[in-house]
C-alpha positions in Angstrom: -24.8 63.0 24.0 -27.3 62.0 26.6 -27.5 58.5 25.2 -23.7 58.0 25.5 -23.9 59.3 29.2 -26.5 56.8 30.0 -24.5 54.0 28.3 -21.3 55.0 30.3 -23.4 54.8 33.4 -24.8 51.3 32.5 -21.3 50.1 31.6 -19.9 51.3 35.0 -22.8 50.0 37.0 -22.5 46.5 35.3 -18.7 46.5 36.0 -19.2 47.3 39.6 -22.0 44.8 40.0 -20.0 41.9 38.3 -16.9 42.0 40.7 -18.7 40.9 44.0 -20.7 38.7 42.0 -17.7 36.8 40.4 -15.9 36.8 43.8 -19.0 35.0 45.3 -18.8 32.4 42.7 -15.4 31.6 43.4 -16.2 31.4 47.0 -19.2 29.1 46.5 -17.3 26.7 44.1 -14.3 26.1 46.4 -16.4 26.0 49.5 -18.4 23.1 47.8 -15.1 21.0 48.0 -14.2 22.3 51.6 -11.5 24.4 50.1 -9.7 21.3 48.6 -8.1 23.0 45.5 -6.8 19.6 44.1 -10.2 18.1 44.1 -11.9 21.2 42.5 -9.4 21.0 39.7 -9.4 17.2 39.2 -12.6 16.0 37.6 -12.4 12.4 38.7 -11.9 13.4 42.4 -14.7 16.1 42.1 -17.2 13.5 40.7 -16.5 11.2 43.7 -16.4 13.9 46.3 -18.8 13.3 49.3 -21.0 14.9 50.6 -22.6 15.9 47.3 -21.6 19.5 46.4 -24.1 19.8 43.7 -26.3 22.6 45.2 -23.3 24.8 46.0 -21.7 24.1 42.5 -25.0 25.1 40.8 -25.2 28.4 42.4 -21.5 29.0 42.0 -21.7 28.3 38.2 -24.7 30.6 37.9 -23.0 33.4 39.7 -19.9 32.6 37.5 -22.0 33.3 34.4 -23.4 36.3 35.8 -20.1 37.7 37.2 -17.8 37.1 34.2 -20.2 37.5 31.4 -22.4 40.4 32.6 -19.7 43.1 31.6 -20.0 41.9 28.1 -23.5 43.3 27.9 -22.5 46.9 27.4 -20.1 45.9 24.5 -23.0 44.0 22.9 -25.4 46.9 23.4 -22.8 49.3 21.9 -22.2 47.1 19.0 -25.8 46.8 18.3 -26.3 50.6 18.5 -23.2 51.3 16.4 -24.1 48.7 13.7 -27.8 49.5 13.5 -27.4 53.2 12.9 -25.2 52.8 9.9 
């Protein structure tokens, strides 16, 4: 029972942590293109965009991975625990 409570707290904390991180990734990615959404969604325009947005994009993509895939960690832990105990 104690293990399930700590797991629930971990899942809740990761969910709460992932929301602002995901929002920050969106802000960084679109600010890299000066909020020009057409450029952000058109690869040929994004490659030719000046000044070079690579630093903001790199951090935006790192935060994207953490913000959107971090909530999958509790599911992976639960599956591992569930499948290894049987």
